[in-house]
N, CA, C and O atoms as CSV, one atom per row, in Angstrom:
chain,resi,resn,atom,element,x,y,z
A,1,MET,N,N,-0.414,16.685,3.648
A,1,MET,CA,C,-0.335,15.185,3.576
A,1,MET,C,C,-1.262,14.655,2.464
A,1,MET,O,O,-0.864,13.783,1.693
A,2,PHE,N,N,-2.467,15.170,2.385
A,2,PHE,CA,C,-3.386,14.675,1.324
A,2,PHE,C,C,-2.896,15.024,-0.080
A,2,PHE,O,O,-3.016,14.244,-1.024
A,3,ARG,N,N,-2.319,16.278,-0.176
A,3,ARG,CA,C,-1.831,16.685,-1.500
A,3,ARG,C,C,-0.638,15.754,-1.941
A,3,ARG,O,O,-0.531,15.368,-3.106
A,4,SER,N,N,0.204,15.433,-0.999
A,4,SER,CA,C,1.327,14.521,-1.322
A,4,SER,C,C,0.800,13.175,-1.786
A,4,SER,O,O,1.286,12.623,-2.773
A,5,LEU,N,N,-0.188,12.646,-1.083
A,5,LEU,CA,C,-0.827,11.365,-1.483
A,5,LEU,C,C,-1.472,11.496,-2.855
A,5,LEU,O,O,-1.315,10.612,-3.698
A,6,TYR,N,N,-2.180,12.561,-3.084
A,6,TYR,CA,C,-2.826,12.865,-4.331
A,6,TYR,C,C,-1.778,12.910,-5.454
A,6,TYR,O,O,-1.958,12.314,-6.516
A,7,ARG,N,N,-0.676,13.636,-5.190
A,7,ARG,CA,C,0.365,13.781,-6.217
A,7,ARG,C,C,0.991,12.402,-6.575
A,7,ARG,O,O,1.312,12.142,-7.735
A,8,HIS,N,N,1.152,11.540,-5.563
A,8,HIS,CA,C,1.667,10.195,-5.834
A,8,HIS,C,C,0.730,9.330,-6.624
A,8,HIS,O,O,1.162,8.544,-7.467
A,9,LEU,N,N,-0.578,9.469,-6.355
A,9,LEU,CA,C,-1.579,8.722,-7.116
A,9,LEU,C,C,-1.522,9.188,-8.545
A,9,LEU,O,O,-1.560,8.356,-9.451
A,10,VAL,N,N,-1.433,10.451,-8.787
A,10,VAL,CA,C,-1.343,11.011,-10.141
A,10,VAL,C,C,-0.107,10.467,-10.855
A,10,VAL,O,O,-0.156,10.148,-12.043
A,11,ARG,N,N,0.967,10.367,-10.141
A,11,ARG,CA,C,2.231,9.929,-10.765
A,11,ARG,C,C,2.148,8.408,-11.103
A,11,ARG,O,O,2.903,7.952,-11.962
A,12,LEU,N,N,1.266,7.621,-10.461
A,12,LEU,CA,C,1.104,6.273,-10.782
A,12,LEU,C,C,0.249,6.008,-12.059
A,12,LEU,O,O,0.161,4.867,-12.511
A,13,HIS,N,N,-0.342,7.005,-12.602
A,13,HIS,CA,C,-1.202,6.900,-13.816
A,13,HIS,C,C,-0.190,6.548,-14.960
A,13,HIS,O,O,1.011,6.800,-14.856
A,14,PRO,N,N,-0.748,5.954,-16.051
A,14,PRO,CA,C,0.102,5.664,-17.213
A,14,PRO,C,C,0.723,6.958,-17.785
A,14,PRO,O,O,0.102,8.020,-17.740
A,15,ALA,N,N,1.940,6.858,-18.316
A,15,ALA,CA,C,2.677,8.054,-18.788
A,15,ALA,C,C,1.850,8.945,-19.757
A,15,ALA,O,O,1.865,10.170,-19.644
A,16,SER,N,N,1.166,8.337,-20.662
A,16,SER,CA,C,0.471,9.129,-21.663
A,16,SER,C,C,-0.627,9.936,-20.954
A,16,SER,O,O,-0.826,11.101,-21.298
A,17,PHE,N,N,-1.332,9.373,-19.997
A,17,PHE,CA,C,-2.355,10.091,-19.306
A,17,PHE,C,C,-1.699,11.207,-18.422
A,17,PHE,O,O,-2.153,12.351,-18.390
A,18,ARG,N,N,-0.627,10.811,-17.722
A,18,ARG,CA,C,0.069,11.760,-16.831
A,18,ARG,C,C,0.553,12.968,-17.614
A,18,ARG,O,O,0.323,14.099,-17.187
A,19,VAL,N,N,1.183,12.776,-18.690
A,19,VAL,CA,C,1.665,13.911,-19.451
A,19,VAL,C,C,0.613,14.859,-19.832
A,19,VAL,O,O,0.822,16.073,-19.839
A,20,ARG,N,N,-0.556,14.315,-20.160
A,20,ARG,CA,C,-1.654,15.156,-20.627
A,20,ARG,C,C,-2.427,15.831,-19.460
A,20,ARG,O,O,-2.881,16.965,-19.613
A,21,PHE,N,N,-2.573,15.186,-18.360
A,21,PHE,CA,C,-3.460,15.682,-17.283
A,21,PHE,C,C,-2.846,15.971,-15.955
A,21,PHE,O,O,-3.554,16.480,-15.087
A,22,GLU,N,N,-1.568,15.687,-15.709
A,22,GLU,CA,C,-0.947,15.876,-14.394
A,22,GLU,C,C,-1.146,17.243,-13.867
A,22,GLU,O,O,-1.691,17.422,-12.778
A,23,GLU,N,N,-0.724,18.207,-14.604
A,23,GLU,CA,C,-0.761,19.604,-14.121
A,23,GLU,C,C,-2.192,20.032,-13.803
A,23,GLU,O,O,-2.465,20.654,-12.776
A,24,GLU,N,N,-3.103,19.675,-14.730
A,24,GLU,CA,C,-4.520,20.003,-14.528
A,24,GLU,C,C,-5.073,19.342,-13.285
A,24,GLU,O,O,-5.788,19.985,-12.517
A,25,MET,N,N,-4.771,18.110,-13.070
A,25,MET,CA,C,-5.282,17.418,-11.880
A,25,MET,C,C,-4.781,18.013,-10.612
A,25,MET,O,O,-5.540,18.125,-9.650
A,26,LEU,N,N,-3.534,18.403,-10.561
A,26,LEU,CA,C,-2.967,19.080,-9.346
A,26,LEU,C,C,-3.591,20.400,-9.181
A,26,LEU,O,O,-3.878,20.788,-8.049
A,27,TRP,N,N,-3.826,21.125,-10.222
A,27,TRP,CA,C,-4.452,22.431,-10.153
A,27,TRP,C,C,-5.923,22.290,-9.620
A,27,TRP,O,O,-6.360,23.070,-8.773
A,28,VAL,N,N,-6.638,21.312,-10.124
A,28,VAL,CA,C,-7.986,21.098,-9.670
A,28,VAL,C,C,-7.964,20.781,-8.152
A,28,VAL,O,O,-8.750,21.307,-7.364
A,29,PHE,N,N,-7.045,19.915,-7.808
A,29,PHE,CA,C,-6.943,19.547,-6.315
A,29,PHE,C,C,-6.758,20.847,-5.482
A,29,PHE,O,O,-7.451,21.043,-4.484
A,30,ASP,N,N,-5.852,21.697,-5.883
A,30,ASP,CA,C,-5.625,22.915,-5.113
A,30,ASP,C,C,-6.795,23.830,-5.104
A,30,ASP,O,O,-7.011,24.523,-4.110
A,31,GLU,N,N,-7.562,23.875,-6.148
A,31,GLU,CA,C,-8.718,24.736,-6.262
A,31,GLU,C,C,-9.933,24.178,-5.542
A,31,GLU,O,O,-10.699,24.957,-4.974
A,32,ALA,N,N,-10.150,22.857,-5.536
A,32,ALA,CA,C,-11.329,22.244,-5.049
A,32,ALA,C,C,-11.229,21.610,-3.660
A,32,ALA,O,O,-12.213,21.117,-3.109
A,33,VAL,N,N,-10.030,21.640,-3.120
A,33,VAL,CA,C,-9.863,20.950,-1.825
A,33,VAL,C,C,-10.698,21.574,-0.704
A,33,VAL,O,O,-11.124,20.850,0.196
A,34,ASP,N,N,-10.946,22.874,-0.722
A,34,ASP,CA,C,-11.853,23.479,0.282
A,34,ASP,C,C,-13.265,23.145,0.081
A,34,ASP,O,O,-14.017,23.035,1.048
A,35,THR,N,N,-13.682,22.970,-1.179
A,35,THR,CA,C,-15.105,22.699,-1.553
A,35,THR,C,C,-15.448,21.247,-1.348
A,35,THR,O,O,-16.415,20.918,-0.661
A,36,TRP,N,N,-14.656,20.378,-1.942
A,36,TRP,CA,C,-14.926,18.965,-2.004
A,36,TRP,C,C,-14.294,18.126,-0.875
A,36,TRP,O,O,-14.742,17.024,-0.560
A,37,GLY,N,N,-13.260,18.687,-0.299
A,37,GLY,CA,C,-12.497,17.942,0.789
A,37,GLY,C,C,-11.404,17.088,0.133
A,37,GLY,O,O,-11.543,16.536,-0.959
A,38,ALA,N,N,-10.376,17.034,0.849
A,38,ALA,CA,C,-9.129,16.296,0.337
A,38,ALA,C,C,-9.425,14.826,0.205
A,38,ALA,O,O,-8.993,14.224,-0.778
A,39,ALA,N,N,-10.105,14.232,1.089
A,39,ALA,CA,C,-10.323,12.768,1.062
A,39,ALA,C,C,-11.068,12.360,-0.204
A,39,ALA,O,O,-10.678,11.404,-0.875
A,40,SER,N,N,-12.173,13.105,-0.543
A,40,SER,CA,C,-12.906,12.748,-1.703
A,40,SER,C,C,-12.105,12.924,-2.977
A,40,SER,O,O,-12.280,12.159,-3.925
A,41,LEU,N,N,-11.213,13.935,-3.021
A,41,LEU,CA,C,-10.350,14.110,-4.204
A,41,LEU,C,C,-9.332,12.999,-4.330
A,41,LEU,O,O,-9.023,12.572,-5.442
A,42,VAL,N,N,-8.802,12.521,-3.213
A,42,VAL,CA,C,-7.899,11.389,-3.249
A,42,VAL,C,C,-8.557,10.095,-3.657
A,42,VAL,O,O,-7.976,9.284,-4.379
A,43,VAL,N,N,-9.808,9.903,-3.176
A,43,VAL,CA,C,-10.626,8.747,-3.642
A,43,VAL,C,C,-10.838,8.843,-5.183
A,43,VAL,O,O,-10.713,7.846,-5.894
A,44,ASP,N,N,-11.141,9.993,-5.649
A,44,ASP,CA,C,-11.360,10.202,-7.079
A,44,ASP,C,C,-10.068,9.891,-7.910
A,44,ASP,O,O,-10.134,9.277,-8.975
A,45,ALA,N,N,-8.913,10.333,-7.386
A,45,ALA,CA,C,-7.692,10.072,-8.079
A,45,ALA,C,C,-7.386,8.576,-8.067
A,45,ALA,O,O,-6.875,8.041,-9.050
A,46,GLY,N,N,-7.696,7.901,-6.965
A,46,GLY,CA,C,-7.536,6.442,-6.879
A,46,GLY,C,C,-8.461,5.679,-7.895
A,46,GLY,O,O,-8.034,4.752,-8.582
A,47,SER,N,N,-9.679,6.104,-7.941
A,47,SER,CA,C,-10.572,5.437,-8.947
A,47,SER,C,C,-10.154,5.722,-10.342
A,47,SER,O,O,-10.281,4.857,-11.209
A,48,SER,N,N,-9.635,6.958,-10.615
A,48,SER,CA,C,-9.114,7.283,-11.936
A,48,SER,C,C,-7.928,6.382,-12.286
A,48,SER,O,O,-7.794,5.899,-13.410
A,49,LEU,N,N,-7.086,6.177,-11.294
A,49,LEU,CA,C,-5.895,5.302,-11.517
A,49,LEU,C,C,-6.325,3.904,-11.860
A,49,LEU,O,O,-5.761,3.302,-12.773
A,50,ILE,N,N,-7.297,3.364,-11.168
A,50,ILE,CA,C,-7.795,2.022,-11.466
A,50,ILE,C,C,-8.367,1.922,-12.867
A,50,ILE,O,O,-8.089,0.973,-13.601
A,51,ARG,N,N,-9.202,2.951,-13.244
A,51,ARG,CA,C,-9.774,2.940,-14.610
A,51,ARG,C,C,-8.684,3.021,-15.649
A,51,ARG,O,O,-8.734,2.291,-16.638
A,52,GLN,N,N,-7.701,3.880,-15.466
A,52,GLN,CA,C,-6.660,4.036,-16.439
A,52,GLN,C,C,-5.814,2.834,-16.574
A,52,GLN,O,O,-5.457,2.460,-17.691
A,53,ARG,N,N,-5.469,2.200,-15.486
A,53,ARG,CA,C,-4.666,0.979,-15.505
A,53,ARG,C,C,-5.417,-0.216,-16.191
A,53,ARG,O,O,-4.834,-0.989,-16.952
A,54,LEU,N,N,-6.703,-0.313,-15.885
A,54,LEU,CA,C,-7.492,-1.393,-16.458
A,54,LEU,C,C,-7.758,-1.207,-17.963
A,54,LEU,O,O,-8.023,-2.172,-18.679
A,55,SER,N,N,-7.683,0.032,-18.419
A,55,SER,CA,C,-7.889,0.329,-19.786
A,55,SER,C,C,-6.649,0.049,-20.681
A,55,SER,O,O,-6.744,0.089,-21.908
A,56,GLN,N,N,-5.534,-0.224,-20.070
A,56,GLN,CA,C,-4.316,-0.552,-20.793
A,56,GLN,C,C,-4.457,-1.905,-21.483
A,56,GLN,O,O,-4.911,-2.863,-20.858
A,57,PRO,N,N,-4.085,-2.004,-22.735
A,57,PRO,CA,C,-4.306,-3.233,-23.499
A,57,PRO,C,C,-3.628,-4.484,-22.852
A,57,PRO,O,O,-4.239,-5.553,-22.832
A,58,GLU,N,N,-2.414,-4.370,-22.338
A,58,GLU,CA,C,-1.807,-5.471,-21.742
A,58,GLU,C,C,-2.480,-5.923,-20.449
A,58,GLU,O,O,-2.484,-7.113,-20.133
A,59,VAL,N,N,-3.024,-5.018,-19.735
A,59,VAL,CA,C,-3.787,-5.405,-18.523
A,59,VAL,C,C,-5.082,-6.095,-18.893
A,59,VAL,O,O,-5.482,-7.071,-18.260
A,60,SER,N,N,-5.744,-5.574,-19.937
A,60,SER,CA,C,-6.998,-6.224,-20.324
A,60,SER,C,C,-6.714,-7.633,-20.805
A,60,SER,O,O,-7.525,-8.518,-20.535
A,61,LYS,N,N,-5.629,-7.900,-21.492
A,61,LYS,CA,C,-5.258,-9.278,-21.928
A,61,LYS,C,C,-5.048,-10.127,-20.712
A,61,LYS,O,O,-5.577,-11.236,-20.629
A,62,TRP,N,N,-4.273,-9.623,-19.748
A,62,TRP,CA,C,-3.970,-10.371,-18.587
A,62,TRP,C,C,-5.205,-10.699,-17.749
A,62,TRP,O,O,-5.343,-11.800,-17.216
A,63,LEU,N,N,-6.086,-9.728,-17.648
A,63,LEU,CA,C,-7.328,-9.952,-16.886
A,63,LEU,C,C,-8.197,-11.035,-17.616
A,63,LEU,O,O,-8.761,-11.915,-16.966
A,64,ALA,N,N,-8.287,-10.954,-18.921
A,64,ALA,CA,C,-9.062,-11.933,-19.669
A,64,ALA,C,C,-8.505,-13.326,-19.510
A,64,ALA,O,O,-9.241,-14.293,-19.309
A,65,ALA,N,N,-7.159,-13.414,-19.606
A,65,ALA,CA,C,-6.506,-14.735,-19.436
A,65,ALA,C,C,-6.724,-15.252,-18.053
A,65,ALA,O,O,-6.897,-16.461,-17.898
A,66,SER,N,N,-6.729,-14.425,-17.024
A,66,SER,CA,C,-6.871,-14.890,-15.647
A,66,SER,C,C,-8.311,-15.414,-15.466
A,66,SER,O,O,-8.518,-16.467,-14.862
A,67,VAL,N,N,-9.262,-14.701,-15.971
A,67,VAL,CA,C,-10.691,-15.117,-15.809
A,67,VAL,C,C,-10.876,-16.488,-16.538
A,67,VAL,O,O,-11.484,-17.416,-16.006
A,68,ALA,N,N,-10.314,-16.567,-17.797
A,68,ALA,CA,C,-10.415,-17.812,-18.529
A,68,ALA,C,C,-9.750,-18.958,-17.779
A,68,ALA,O,O,-10.294,-20.062,-17.756
A,69,GLY,N,N,-8.608,-18.737,-17.173
A,69,GLY,CA,C,-7.896,-19.758,-16.435
A,69,GLY,C,C,-8.666,-20.218,-15.227
A,69,GLY,O,O,-8.734,-21.417,-14.956
A,70,ILE,N,N,-9.254,-19.281,-14.485
A,70,ILE,CA,C,-10.051,-19.646,-13.350
A,70,ILE,C,C,-11.307,-20.417,-13.715
A,70,ILE,O,O,-11.711,-21.342,-13.010
A,71,ALA,N,N,-11.917,-20.027,-14.819
A,71,ALA,CA,C,-13.113,-20.728,-15.325
A,71,ALA,C,C,-12.739,-22.149,-15.703
A,71,ALA,O,O,-13.490,-23.078,-15.408
A,72,LEU,N,N,-11.597,-22.339,-16.351
A,72,LEU,CA,C,-11.158,-23.691,-16.703
A,72,LEU,C,C,-10.860,-24.535,-15.476
A,72,LEU,O,O,-11.159,-25.729,-15.471
A,73,LEU,N,N,-10.274,-23.942,-14.423
A,73,LEU,CA,C,-10.023,-24.669,-13.209
A,73,LEU,C,C,-11.349,-25.134,-12.551
A,73,LEU,O,O,-11.466,-26.260,-12.069
A,74,ILE,N,N,-12.299,-24.250,-12.554
A,74,ILE,CA,C,-13.617,-24.643,-11.939
A,74,ILE,C,C,-14.264,-25.710,-12.763
A,74,ILE,O,O,-14.827,-26.641,-12.188
A,75,ILE,N,N,-14.226,-25.645,-14.060
A,75,ILE,CA,C,-14.791,-26.686,-14.881
A,75,ILE,C,C,-14.092,-28.016,-14.720
A,75,ILE,O,O,-14.728,-29.070,-14.681
A,76,ALA,N,N,-12.745,-27.953,-14.625
A,76,ALA,CA,C,-11.926,-29.156,-14.510
A,76,ALA,C,C,-12.050,-29.847,-13.164
A,76,ALA,O,O,-12.155,-31.073,-13.116
A,77,PHE,N,N,-12.041,-29.126,-12.114
A,77,PHE,CA,C,-11.993,-29.695,-10.795
A,77,PHE,C,C,-13.315,-29.511,-10.021
A,77,PHE,O,O,-13.345,-29.874,-8.845
A,78,GLY,N,N,-14.349,-29.003,-10.565
A,78,GLY,CA,C,-15.534,-28.786,-9.852
A,78,GLY,C,C,-15.530,-27.482,-9.165
A,78,GLY,O,O,-14.516,-26.785,-9.139
A,79,SER,N,N,-16.678,-27.124,-8.588
A,79,SER,CA,C,-16.795,-25.853,-7.967
A,79,SER,C,C,-16.081,-25.800,-6.642
A,79,SER,O,O,-16.090,-26.751,-5.861
A,80,PHE,N,N,-15.458,-24.655,-6.409
A,80,PHE,CA,C,-14.717,-24.412,-5.138
A,80,PHE,C,C,-15.638,-23.622,-4.182
A,80,PHE,O,O,-15.208,-23.275,-3.082
A,81,LEU,N,N,-16.827,-23.347,-4.555
A,81,LEU,CA,C,-17.669,-22.513,-3.751
A,81,LEU,C,C,-18.084,-23.173,-2.447
A,81,LEU,O,O,-18.474,-24.340,-2.469
A,82,PRO,N,N,-18.022,-22.495,-1.330
A,82,PRO,CA,C,-18.274,-23.101,-0.053
A,82,PRO,C,C,-19.717,-23.564,0.122
A,82,PRO,O,O,-19.973,-24.522,0.851
A,83,TRP,N,N,-20.673,-22.888,-0.544
A,83,TRP,CA,C,-22.034,-23.363,-0.350
A,83,TRP,C,C,-22.360,-24.715,-1.082
A,83,TRP,O,O,-23.334,-25.395,-0.759
A,84,ASP,N,N,-21.505,-25.060,-2.068
A,84,ASP,CA,C,-21.698,-26.369,-2.692
A,84,ASP,C,C,-21.346,-27.478,-1.689
A,84,ASP,O,O,-22.000,-28.520,-1.657
A,85,ARG,N,N,-20.340,-27.254,-0.896
A,85,ARG,CA,C,-19.967,-28.269,0.132
A,85,ARG,C,C,-20.994,-28.355,1.241
A,85,ARG,O,O,-21.230,-29.438,1.777
A,86,ALA,N,N,-21.590,-27.279,1.587
A,86,ALA,CA,C,-22.624,-27.235,2.629
A,86,ALA,C,C,-23.865,-27.989,2.238
A,86,ALA,O,O,-24.540,-28.551,3.100
A,87,LEU,N,N,-24.203,-28.018,0.894
A,87,LEU,CA,C,-25.374,-28.773,0.410
A,87,LEU,C,C,-25.118,-30.195,0.235
A,87,LEU,O,O,-26.044,-30.926,-0.116
A,88,GLY,N,N,-23.914,-30.675,0.451
A,88,GLY,CA,C,-23.579,-32.066,0.316
A,88,GLY,C,C,-23.379,-32.566,-1.090
A,88,GLY,O,O,-23.547,-33.760,-1.336
A,89,ARG,N,N,-23.034,-31.724,-2.007
A,89,ARG,CA,C,-22.818,-32.096,-3.426
A,89,ARG,C,C,-21.469,-32.697,-3.574
A,89,ARG,O,O,-21.082,-33.080,-4.678
């Protein structure tokens, strides 16, 4: 079950990364599962997936635009933070 989940996480990586490292990652899983445990290797594959996806140029641009948009909304309409309302501002 864990190997199947791990394999799916590896397949979700960007194609360039997957072509280069897929076989090696699956081999490492098979070799290290008894030592490290399947759950920790699945978590590692998930964190690798997040790092690889966030390092994509189009994702970085989208993330920067989202942060800028949220900042503009906060500046334009005031703070939406709940503790500002509690202080009576």
